[in-house]
BATOR-951913 format. One record per residue (C-alpha): x negated, y, z. Coordinates in Angstrom, 1 decimal, padded with zeros to 4 digits. Last residue first. Layout:
N
@x:X	y:Y	z:Z
...
This chain:
556
@x:102.7	y:153.2	z:-042.6
@x:105.6	y:151.6	z:-041.2
@x:104.5	y:147.8	z:-041.3
@x:107.7	y:146.7	z:-040.3
@x:110.2	y:148.9	z:-041.2
@x:108.6	y:150.7	z:-044.1
@x:107.8	y:147.9	z:-046.1
@x:111.5	y:146.6	z:-045.2
@x:112.6	y:150.0	z:-046.8
@x:110.4	y:149.4	z:-049.5
@x:111.6	y:146.0	z:-050.3
@x:115.2	y:147.4	z:-050.2
@x:114.8	y:150.1	z:-052.2
@x:113.0	y:147.9	z:-055.3
@x:115.6	y:145.2	z:-055.4
@x:116.8	y:142.5	z:-052.7
@x:119.3	y:139.9	z:-054.1
@x:120.2	y:137.3	z:-051.6
@x:121.9	y:134.3	z:-054.0
@x:125.9	y:133.7	z:-053.3
@x:126.6	y:131.8	z:-056.5
@x:129.1	y:134.2	z:-057.7
@x:127.2	y:137.5	z:-056.2
@x:124.0	y:136.2	z:-057.8
@x:125.9	y:135.5	z:-061.2
@x:127.4	y:139.2	z:-060.8
@x:123.9	y:140.9	z:-059.9
@x:121.8	y:139.0	z:-062.2
@x:124.5	y:140.1	z:-065.7
@x:124.2	y:143.7	z:-063.8
@x:120.4	y:144.1	z:-064.3
@x:118.5	y:143.5	z:-061.4
@x:115.6	y:146.2	z:-060.3
@x:112.2	y:146.5	z:-060.0
@x:109.5	y:145.6	z:-056.8
@x:111.4	y:142.3	z:-057.0
@x:112.9	y:139.7	z:-054.8
@x:114.9	y:136.8	z:-055.5
@x:116.9	y:134.8	z:-052.7
@x:118.5	y:131.5	z:-052.2
@x:119.6	y:130.4	z:-048.8
@x:120.2	y:127.0	z:-046.8
@x:117.6	y:125.1	z:-048.4
@x:117.3	y:121.0	z:-049.4
@x:114.1	y:121.8	z:-051.6
@x:115.8	y:120.4	z:-054.8
@x:119.3	y:121.9	z:-053.6
@x:118.0	y:125.4	z:-053.4
@x:115.6	y:125.5	z:-056.2
@x:118.5	y:125.1	z:-059.1
@x:120.0	y:128.2	z:-057.7
@x:116.7	y:129.9	z:-057.4
@x:116.0	y:128.9	z:-061.5
@x:119.8	y:130.4	z:-062.4
@x:119.2	y:133.6	z:-060.2
@x:115.9	y:134.1	z:-062.0
@x:117.7	y:133.7	z:-065.4
@x:119.9	y:136.6	z:-064.3
@x:117.5	y:139.1	z:-065.4
@x:115.1	y:141.5	z:-063.3
@x:114.7	y:144.9	z:-064.6
@x:111.8	y:146.1	z:-066.3
@x:108.4	y:146.6	z:-064.7
@x:108.1	y:143.2	z:-062.9
@x:106.7	y:141.9	z:-059.7
@x:109.2	y:139.2	z:-059.4
@x:109.5	y:137.3	z:-056.0
@x:111.5	y:133.7	z:-055.8
@x:112.3	y:133.1	z:-051.9
@x:113.8	y:129.8	z:-050.5
@x:115.4	y:130.3	z:-046.9
@x:115.6	y:128.0	z:-044.2
@x:117.5	y:128.4	z:-041.3
@x:116.4	y:127.1	z:-038.2
@x:116.1	y:130.0	z:-036.3
@x:113.6	y:131.3	z:-038.7
@x:112.1	y:129.6	z:-041.8
@x:110.5	y:131.1	z:-044.8
@x:109.8	y:128.7	z:-048.2
@x:108.1	y:131.0	z:-050.8
@x:107.9	y:130.6	z:-054.5
@x:110.9	y:129.1	z:-055.3
@x:112.0	y:128.1	z:-059.0
@x:111.6	y:124.5	z:-059.1
@x:107.7	y:125.3	z:-058.0
@x:106.3	y:123.0	z:-060.9
@x:103.2	y:125.2	z:-061.4
@x:102.4	y:128.0	z:-058.5
@x:102.5	y:125.3	z:-056.1
@x:104.8	y:126.7	z:-053.2
@x:104.5	y:128.9	z:-050.6
@x:105.2	y:128.1	z:-046.9
@x:106.3	y:131.0	z:-044.3
@x:107.3	y:131.1	z:-040.6
@x:109.4	y:133.8	z:-040.3
@x:109.4	y:136.5	z:-037.9
@x:109.8	y:140.0	z:-040.0
@x:106.1	y:140.0	z:-039.9
@x:105.6	y:136.5	z:-041.3
@x:108.3	y:137.4	z:-043.9
@x:106.2	y:140.7	z:-044.8
@x:103.1	y:137.8	z:-045.3
@x:104.9	y:136.1	z:-047.6
@x:105.9	y:139.3	z:-049.8
@x:102.3	y:140.0	z:-050.2
@x:101.3	y:136.7	z:-051.5
@x:103.7	y:136.3	z:-053.6
@x:102.8	y:140.6	z:-054.9
@x:099.1	y:138.9	z:-055.0
@x:100.4	y:135.4	z:-057.2
@x:102.6	y:137.6	z:-059.8
@x:099.6	y:140.6	z:-060.1
@x:099.8	y:143.9	z:-058.3
@x:100.3	y:147.1	z:-059.6
@x:103.7	y:148.3	z:-059.1
@x:102.9	y:147.0	z:-055.2
@x:100.6	y:150.1	z:-055.3
@x:103.4	y:152.4	z:-056.1
@x:105.6	y:150.4	z:-053.1
@x:102.5	y:151.4	z:-050.6
@x:100.0	y:149.5	z:-049.1
@x:098.4	y:151.1	z:-046.4
@x:099.1	y:148.4	z:-043.8
@x:099.4	y:149.3	z:-040.4
@x:100.1	y:147.0	z:-037.5
@x:102.8	y:148.3	z:-035.1
@x:102.4	y:151.6	z:-033.2
@x:104.1	y:151.8	z:-029.9
@x:102.6	y:155.3	z:-029.3
@x:105.6	y:156.0	z:-026.7
@x:106.9	y:158.7	z:-029.3
@x:106.8	y:156.4	z:-031.9
@x:108.2	y:153.5	z:-029.8
@x:111.0	y:155.8	z:-028.8
@x:111.9	y:156.9	z:-032.3
@x:112.2	y:153.7	z:-033.7
@x:114.4	y:153.1	z:-030.9
@x:116.6	y:156.1	z:-031.5
@x:116.6	y:154.8	z:-035.4
@x:118.0	y:151.3	z:-034.0
@x:120.5	y:152.7	z:-032.1
@x:122.0	y:154.8	z:-035.1
@x:122.1	y:151.8	z:-037.3
@x:124.0	y:150.1	z:-034.5
@x:126.5	y:152.9	z:-034.5
@x:126.8	y:153.1	z:-038.4
@x:127.5	y:149.1	z:-038.0
@x:130.1	y:149.8	z:-035.6
@x:131.8	y:152.4	z:-037.4
@x:132.1	y:151.0	z:-040.8
@x:133.6	y:147.7	z:-038.8
@x:136.3	y:150.6	z:-037.7
@x:136.8	y:151.5	z:-041.4
@x:137.2	y:148.2	z:-042.3
@x:139.6	y:147.5	z:-040.1
@x:141.7	y:150.3	z:-040.7
@x:142.0	y:149.3	z:-044.5
@x:142.4	y:145.9	z:-044.1
@x:144.0	y:145.9	z:-040.5
@x:146.3	y:148.6	z:-041.6
@x:147.4	y:150.7	z:-038.8
@x:150.7	y:151.5	z:-036.7
@x:150.0	y:150.1	z:-033.9
@x:145.5	y:150.6	z:-032.8
@x:143.0	y:147.8	z:-034.2
@x:142.3	y:144.2	z:-033.6
@x:139.0	y:142.2	z:-035.4
@x:137.6	y:139.0	z:-034.3
@x:140.4	y:137.1	z:-035.6
@x:137.9	y:134.5	z:-037.0
@x:138.8	y:135.1	z:-040.8
@x:139.5	y:138.8	z:-039.9
@x:135.8	y:139.0	z:-038.8
@x:134.5	y:137.4	z:-041.7
@x:136.9	y:139.9	z:-043.9
@x:135.4	y:142.6	z:-042.3
@x:131.8	y:140.6	z:-043.2
@x:132.5	y:140.6	z:-046.6
@x:133.4	y:144.2	z:-046.9
@x:130.3	y:145.2	z:-045.2
@x:128.1	y:142.7	z:-047.3
@x:129.7	y:144.6	z:-050.5
@x:129.6	y:148.1	z:-048.9
@x:125.5	y:147.4	z:-049.1
@x:124.3	y:149.6	z:-045.6
@x:123.5	y:146.3	z:-044.2
@x:121.4	y:144.9	z:-046.7
@x:120.3	y:141.3	z:-045.7
@x:117.4	y:139.3	z:-044.9
@x:117.4	y:140.9	z:-041.5
@x:120.3	y:139.2	z:-040.4
@x:119.9	y:141.1	z:-036.7
@x:122.6	y:144.0	z:-037.4
@x:125.2	y:140.8	z:-038.3
@x:124.7	y:139.9	z:-035.2
@x:125.0	y:143.4	z:-033.2
@x:128.5	y:143.5	z:-034.9
@x:129.4	y:139.6	z:-033.6
@x:128.5	y:140.7	z:-029.9
@x:130.7	y:144.0	z:-030.7
@x:133.7	y:142.0	z:-032.1
@x:133.7	y:139.5	z:-029.1
@x:131.7	y:136.0	z:-029.6
@x:132.9	y:133.1	z:-027.7
@x:134.4	y:131.1	z:-030.6
@x:130.8	y:132.1	z:-032.4
@x:128.3	y:130.1	z:-030.1
@x:125.9	y:131.0	z:-032.4
@x:126.4	y:133.6	z:-035.0
@x:123.3	y:133.5	z:-037.4
@x:124.1	y:129.9	z:-038.4
@x:127.6	y:131.4	z:-040.0
@x:125.9	y:133.4	z:-042.3
@x:126.5	y:132.1	z:-045.8
@x:129.3	y:129.2	z:-045.3
@x:131.2	y:132.1	z:-043.5
@x:130.8	y:135.0	z:-045.9
@x:132.4	y:132.8	z:-048.2
@x:135.0	y:131.4	z:-045.6
@x:135.9	y:135.2	z:-045.2
@x:136.3	y:135.9	z:-048.6
@x:138.6	y:133.1	z:-049.6
@x:140.5	y:132.8	z:-046.0
@x:141.1	y:136.4	z:-046.0
@x:141.8	y:137.0	z:-049.1
@x:144.6	y:134.5	z:-048.9
@x:147.3	y:137.3	z:-047.4
@x:146.2	y:140.0	z:-049.6
@x:146.7	y:137.9	z:-052.7
@x:150.1	y:137.1	z:-051.3
@x:150.5	y:141.0	z:-050.2
@x:149.5	y:142.0	z:-053.9
@x:151.6	y:139.7	z:-055.6
@x:155.0	y:140.6	z:-053.8
@x:154.2	y:144.6	z:-054.5
@x:153.4	y:143.6	z:-058.0
@x:156.7	y:141.9	z:-058.6
@x:158.4	y:144.7	z:-056.5
@x:156.9	y:147.3	z:-059.0
@x:158.8	y:145.7	z:-061.9
@x:162.5	y:145.9	z:-060.6
@x:164.1	y:143.0	z:-060.8
@x:165.9	y:140.8	z:-063.2
@x:166.5	y:137.4	z:-062.3
@x:163.8	y:135.0	z:-063.1
@x:163.1	y:134.1	z:-059.6
@x:159.4	y:133.0	z:-058.7
@x:157.7	y:129.5	z:-058.4
@x:160.2	y:128.9	z:-061.7
@x:156.9	y:127.5	z:-063.6
@x:157.9	y:130.2	z:-066.4
@x:158.4	y:132.6	z:-063.8
@x:155.1	y:132.2	z:-061.9
@x:153.6	y:131.8	z:-065.6
@x:155.3	y:135.6	z:-066.9
@x:154.0	y:137.1	z:-063.1
@x:150.6	y:135.9	z:-063.9
@x:150.7	y:137.5	z:-067.0
@x:152.0	y:140.6	z:-066.2
@x:149.2	y:141.0	z:-063.2
@x:146.5	y:141.0	z:-065.0
@x:147.4	y:144.4	z:-066.8
@x:148.8	y:145.3	z:-063.2
@x:145.3	y:144.8	z:-062.2
@x:143.5	y:146.7	z:-064.8
@x:146.0	y:149.8	z:-064.8
@x:145.6	y:149.9	z:-061.3
@x:142.3	y:150.2	z:-061.4
@x:142.2	y:153.1	z:-063.9
@x:144.9	y:155.0	z:-062.0
@x:142.5	y:155.1	z:-059.2
@x:143.6	y:153.9	z:-055.9
@x:144.1	y:156.7	z:-052.8
@x:141.8	y:157.9	z:-050.3
@x:141.3	y:159.9	z:-047.3
@x:145.0	y:158.4	z:-046.3
@x:148.8	y:159.9	z:-046.3
@x:150.7	y:157.0	z:-044.6
@x:153.7	y:156.2	z:-047.4
@x:157.3	y:157.4	z:-048.2
@x:159.3	y:156.8	z:-051.7
@x:160.0	y:153.4	z:-051.0
@x:159.1	y:151.4	z:-054.0
@x:157.0	y:153.9	z:-056.1
@x:155.5	y:155.1	z:-052.4
@x:155.1	y:151.3	z:-051.2
@x:153.9	y:150.4	z:-054.4
@x:151.2	y:152.9	z:-054.2
@x:150.3	y:152.4	z:-050.5
@x:150.0	y:148.6	z:-051.8
@x:147.7	y:149.2	z:-054.1
@x:145.5	y:151.4	z:-051.6
@x:145.7	y:148.6	z:-049.0
@x:144.5	y:146.1	z:-051.2
@x:141.9	y:148.0	z:-052.7
@x:140.6	y:148.6	z:-048.6
@x:139.7	y:144.8	z:-049.0
@x:136.7	y:145.6	z:-051.6
@x:136.2	y:141.9	z:-052.9
@x:139.5	y:142.8	z:-054.1
@x:138.4	y:143.3	z:-058.1
@x:136.4	y:139.6	z:-057.4
@x:137.0	y:139.2	z:-061.3
@x:141.1	y:139.3	z:-060.8
@x:141.1	y:136.1	z:-063.1
@x:138.3	y:133.7	z:-061.1
@x:138.5	y:135.4	z:-057.6
@x:141.9	y:135.9	z:-057.2
@x:143.4	y:133.5	z:-059.4
@x:141.4	y:130.9	z:-057.8
@x:143.2	y:131.6	z:-054.4
@x:146.8	y:132.4	z:-055.8
@x:146.4	y:128.9	z:-057.6
@x:145.2	y:127.1	z:-054.4
@x:148.8	y:128.9	z:-052.7
@x:150.9	y:127.3	z:-055.0
@x:149.7	y:124.1	z:-055.4
@x:152.3	y:122.2	z:-053.8
@x:155.3	y:124.7	z:-052.9
@x:155.3	y:126.2	z:-049.3
@x:153.1	y:129.3	z:-050.8
@x:156.0	y:130.5	z:-052.5
@x:158.8	y:130.4	z:-049.6
@x:155.8	y:131.7	z:-047.2
@x:155.7	y:134.8	z:-050.0
@x:159.2	y:134.9	z:-050.0
@x:159.2	y:135.4	z:-046.0
@x:156.5	y:138.0	z:-046.6
@x:158.9	y:139.7	z:-049.1
@x:162.0	y:140.0	z:-047.0
@x:159.5	y:140.6	z:-044.0
@x:157.8	y:144.2	z:-046.2
@x:161.6	y:144.9	z:-046.9
@x:162.4	y:145.4	z:-043.0
@x:159.1	y:147.2	z:-042.5
@x:160.3	y:149.7	z:-045.5
@x:163.4	y:150.2	z:-043.8
@x:161.8	y:150.9	z:-040.8
@x:159.5	y:153.7	z:-042.5
@x:162.8	y:155.4	z:-044.5
@x:164.7	y:155.3	z:-041.6
@x:161.8	y:157.2	z:-039.6
@x:161.5	y:159.7	z:-042.5
@x:165.2	y:160.5	z:-042.5
@x:165.7	y:160.8	z:-038.4
@x:162.5	y:162.9	z:-038.4
@x:164.0	y:165.2	z:-041.4
@x:167.4	y:165.3	z:-039.2
@x:165.8	y:166.7	z:-036.2
@x:163.9	y:169.0	z:-037.9
@x:167.1	y:170.2	z:-039.6
@x:168.0	y:169.6	z:-043.2
@x:168.9	y:171.5	z:-046.0
@x:169.8	y:169.6	z:-048.8
@x:168.8	y:169.6	z:-052.6
@x:170.3	y:168.7	z:-056.0
@x:168.0	y:170.5	z:-058.8
@x:166.9	y:167.4	z:-060.2
@x:163.2	y:166.2	z:-061.3
@x:163.1	y:164.3	z:-057.5
@x:166.4	y:164.9	z:-055.5
@x:165.1	y:166.7	z:-052.3
@x:165.6	y:167.0	z:-048.9
@x:164.8	y:170.5	z:-047.8
@x:163.5	y:171.6	z:-044.5
@x:163.2	y:173.9	z:-041.9
@x:167.0	y:174.9	z:-042.4
@x:168.8	y:178.0	z:-044.2
@x:166.0	y:179.9	z:-045.4
@x:166.7	y:178.4	z:-048.5
@x:162.7	y:177.5	z:-049.1
@x:162.6	y:174.8	z:-047.0
@x:159.6	y:172.7	z:-046.0
@x:159.4	y:169.8	z:-047.9
@x:161.2	y:165.8	z:-048.1
@x:161.1	y:164.0	z:-051.4
@x:163.5	y:161.6	z:-052.9
@x:164.3	y:159.6	z:-056.0
@x:162.7	y:156.7	z:-054.1
@x:165.2	y:157.0	z:-051.5
@x:168.1	y:156.2	z:-054.3
@x:170.1	y:158.6	z:-054.8
@x:174.4	y:158.2	z:-054.9
@x:176.1	y:161.5	z:-055.6
@x:179.0	y:163.7	z:-055.0
@x:181.2	y:161.2	z:-052.9
@x:184.6	y:162.7	z:-052.5
@x:187.3	y:163.3	z:-049.7
@x:184.5	y:163.2	z:-047.3
@x:185.5	y:166.4	z:-045.4
@x:182.0	y:167.6	z:-045.9
@x:181.8	y:166.8	z:-049.5
@x:179.8	y:163.6	z:-049.6
@x:176.3	y:162.2	z:-050.4
@x:175.5	y:158.6	z:-050.1
@x:171.3	y:158.2	z:-049.8
@x:170.3	y:154.9	z:-050.8
@x:167.6	y:152.0	z:-050.1
@x:169.5	y:150.6	z:-047.5
@x:173.0	y:152.8	z:-046.4
@x:171.8	y:156.4	z:-045.4
@x:174.7	y:159.0	z:-045.1
@x:174.8	y:162.6	z:-045.8
@x:177.7	y:164.8	z:-045.1
@x:178.0	y:168.2	z:-047.2
@x:178.6	y:172.1	z:-047.0
@x:178.3	y:174.2	z:-049.6
@x:175.9	y:177.3	z:-049.9
@x:173.0	y:177.3	z:-052.1
@x:174.9	y:178.5	z:-055.4
@x:172.9	y:176.6	z:-056.9
@x:172.5	y:172.8	z:-056.1
@x:173.9	y:170.4	z:-053.9
@x:172.6	y:172.0	z:-050.2
@x:174.1	y:172.8	z:-046.6
@x:174.0	y:169.5	z:-044.1
@x:176.6	y:167.7	z:-041.9
@x:175.4	y:164.2	z:-040.2
@x:172.6	y:161.9	z:-040.7
@x:174.4	y:158.7	z:-040.1
@x:171.8	y:156.2	z:-040.7
@x:172.4	y:152.7	z:-042.1
@x:170.7	y:149.3	z:-042.0
@x:170.0	y:145.5	z:-043.8
@x:173.0	y:144.4	z:-045.8
@x:174.7	y:147.7	z:-045.6
@x:178.2	y:147.5	z:-046.9
@x:180.2	y:147.4	z:-043.6
@x:178.3	y:150.6	z:-042.7
@x:179.6	y:152.2	z:-045.5
@x:183.4	y:151.4	z:-044.6
@x:182.3	y:152.3	z:-040.7
@x:181.7	y:155.8	z:-042.1
@x:184.9	y:156.0	z:-044.0
@x:187.1	y:154.9	z:-041.3
@x:185.3	y:157.7	z:-038.9
@x:185.6	y:160.3	z:-041.9
@x:189.4	y:159.2	z:-042.1
@x:189.8	y:159.7	z:-038.7
@x:187.9	y:162.7	z:-038.2
@x:190.1	y:163.8	z:-041.1
@x:193.3	y:163.1	z:-039.8
@x:192.6	y:164.6	z:-036.4
@x:191.9	y:168.1	z:-038.5
@x:194.6	y:167.7	z:-040.1
@x:197.0	y:167.0	z:-037.4
@x:195.0	y:170.1	z:-035.3
@x:195.8	y:172.0	z:-038.5
@x:199.3	y:171.0	z:-038.5
@x:200.0	y:172.2	z:-034.7
@x:198.4	y:175.6	z:-035.5
@x:200.3	y:176.0	z:-038.9
@x:203.2	y:175.1	z:-037.7
@x:202.8	y:177.5	z:-034.3
@x:201.5	y:180.5	z:-036.8
@x:205.4	y:179.2	z:-038.7
@x:207.2	y:179.4	z:-035.6
@x:206.0	y:182.3	z:-034.5
@x:206.9	y:183.9	z:-037.6
@x:210.1	y:183.0	z:-037.7
@x:210.8	y:183.8	z:-034.2
@x:209.5	y:187.6	z:-035.2
@x:212.2	y:187.4	z:-037.9
@x:211.2	y:187.2	z:-041.0
@x:210.6	y:189.4	z:-044.5
@x:209.5	y:188.2	z:-047.8
@x:206.8	y:189.9	z:-049.6
@x:205.9	y:189.1	z:-052.9
@x:203.0	y:190.9	z:-054.5
@x:200.9	y:187.8	z:-056.1
@x:203.6	y:185.7	z:-056.9
@x:202.1	y:184.0	z:-060.0
@x:198.7	y:183.8	z:-058.5
@x:200.3	y:182.6	z:-055.2
@x:199.9	y:184.3	z:-051.3
@x:202.9	y:184.3	z:-049.7
@x:203.3	y:187.1	z:-048.1
@x:205.7	y:187.0	z:-044.8
@x:206.5	y:190.5	z:-043.2
@x:207.1	y:191.1	z:-039.6
@x:209.2	y:193.7	z:-038.4
@x:209.6	y:195.5	z:-035.3
@x:206.2	y:197.6	z:-036.5
@x:204.7	y:195.4	z:-039.6
@x:203.0	y:192.5	z:-038.9
@x:201.6	y:190.4	z:-041.3
@x:201.6	y:186.9	z:-041.6
@x:199.3	y:184.6	z:-044.0
@x:199.6	y:182.0	z:-047.1
@x:197.6	y:180.0	z:-048.8
@x:197.3	y:177.9	z:-046.3
@x:200.4	y:176.0	z:-046.6
@x:200.1	y:175.5	z:-050.1
@x:202.6	y:176.8	z:-052.7
@x:206.0	y:175.6	z:-054.0
@x:208.5	y:177.8	z:-055.4
@x:212.0	y:176.7	z:-056.0
@x:214.2	y:177.6	z:-058.9
@x:217.1	y:174.4	z:-059.7
@x:218.5	y:175.1	z:-056.5
@x:219.8	y:178.1	z:-057.5
@x:220.0	y:180.8	z:-055.0
@x:216.6	y:180.7	z:-054.4
@x:214.9	y:178.1	z:-052.4
@x:210.8	y:178.5	z:-051.0
@x:209.3	y:175.3	z:-050.3
@x:205.7	y:175.7	z:-048.4
@x:203.8	y:173.1	z:-048.5
@x:200.9	y:171.4	z:-046.1
@x:203.6	y:168.7	z:-044.2
@x:206.8	y:170.0	z:-045.5
@x:207.7	y:173.4	z:-044.5
@x:210.9	y:174.8	z:-045.9
@x:212.3	y:178.3	z:-046.4
@x:215.3	y:179.8	z:-047.9
@x:215.7	y:182.7	z:-049.8
@x:217.6	y:185.7	z:-049.5
@x:218.0	y:188.9	z:-052.1
@x:219.9	y:192.1	z:-050.8
@x:217.0	y:192.6	z:-048.7
@x:215.5	y:193.8	z:-051.6
@x:211.3	y:194.8	z:-051.9
@x:210.9	y:192.6	z:-049.1
@x:213.1	y:190.3	z:-050.0
@x:214.6	y:188.2	z:-047.2
@x:214.4	y:184.8	z:-045.6
@x:216.8	y:182.1	z:-044.9
@x:216.0	y:179.2	z:-042.7
@x:212.4	y:178.2	z:-041.1
@x:213.4	y:173.9	z:-041.1
@x:210.3	y:172.3	z:-039.7
@x:208.6	y:168.9	z:-041.4
@x:204.9	y:167.2	z:-040.5
@x:203.5	y:164.3	z:-040.9
@x:204.5	y:162.1	z:-043.8
@x:207.3	y:164.4	z:-045.1
@x:209.3	y:162.6	z:-048.0
@x:211.8	y:162.1	z:-045.5
@x:212.5	y:165.9	z:-044.8
@x:212.3	y:166.4	z:-048.2
@x:215.5	y:164.0	z:-048.9
@x:217.4	y:165.3	z:-046.1
@x:216.8	y:169.1	z:-047.3
@x:217.6	y:168.3	z:-050.8
@x:220.6	y:166.1	z:-049.4
@x:221.8	y:169.5	z:-047.6
@x:221.3	y:171.3	z:-050.4
@x:223.4	y:169.2	z:-052.6
@x:226.4	y:169.3	z:-049.8
@x:226.6	y:173.0	z:-050.4
@x:226.1	y:174.6	z:-046.3
@x:222.3	y:175.4	z:-046.7
@x:223.4	y:177.8	z:-049.8
@x:226.6	y:179.3	z:-048.1
@x:224.6	y:182.4	z:-047.3
@x:223.7	y:182.7	z:-050.8
């Protein structure tokens, strides 16, 4: 054995191994068997492997460098090879050999760490290059599945979370943002868990990592939204496409989006489905409404693909739903805002110069509409958006939060009105008392009711003229104030008023050259009458509205 290192074969073997070493090489020399000092072996360290040669070159033990450890024994040092096949093998080293091995390990660890850092740096750079829009290095975390003690590296690339073992040697899983949620941690290792929905994978993160993750999701959402908005601009640049969307909004969707908050709530649903995260709101979209809209969307999407208005490429269906919702939201401001403008712009004198608060006061001065009606409030909000009179804070939705702002403004004006009424009562500023109640109205004949309504409108500041009883072309009273001419048909009924009255008023508007049409009853209206009135912009006063006006102007 003493001559082993002097043989030509062994010299060639050592030289070959030295050439194969990628990073480090160390020739330790002979070592003794801890049980029998007559037996010797030869030790070579090559990169992260320990090569142990025995008397025969054909028999060599190769184990991982870091599966070995050094144990001091008095004046001697035993070097124990930890290996499944040689668990009890001990080899005696000199003190110098022991120190050489310890230093080799130390140097190799430094080299290994440097290599890993370089590898991770290159891997991160590679992932950055893959990103089309954005990326985020979340760093090291604990998690995986169970047991909950593995270290991982998290990296976000566009809409995906890449999970690697902490040394970046192997990618564990790639999860889409839509498949993730973030909750308070139950592991005790960190404050929060990023969890895979429906799976066992979860990764504990600090509050700082959690905030970075959520901000990334919102920022990515904004980038995706801008892409969708560019696509909408491209759609509307095509001939007749924008007009098609406007007609689809009012006809095929049957004014489902008069409630402008429905746009935001539907967007929120698709944002959550598409991006995984969305701002929490007081209300959420009703499943029935969503299903109804998507049923109508599907046919329109097929039409747009058939006409090659949108690309036929296969995309996540929620993308098209979001695209349509945002496109319709864009045209809705003009469609519904202009509708309110056509009906009531005469009340808004010098509209361009009016402030938001002045617009609210003017709206409240329109005495023929029900200011508490949600539909009227929705349409007024569209009107304000159409004329750029409505502004909101950062990170707020112009439709959802804008409508809430308008509601608050109307509520404030209504409260001011109640205060003024209280002041009038306290100062005994009584208006003329009319003892007539709504129950008395129910007993009136058609002619008496018509006279009563004409008198009420005079109290409201209108000049009134009653048409002849026969051949009145659907109009009983013409009321005029501030240059606005309103045609009124009165119906003193015990039953609900049908859509026939709406049709008659619509015909009478043109005959008498009127600006607005109105049907007023002591009863109620059928659903068909309400729908027809909304479509033809006819104002309806039912029993409740009449009762409120009687109280306001007679206070008796």
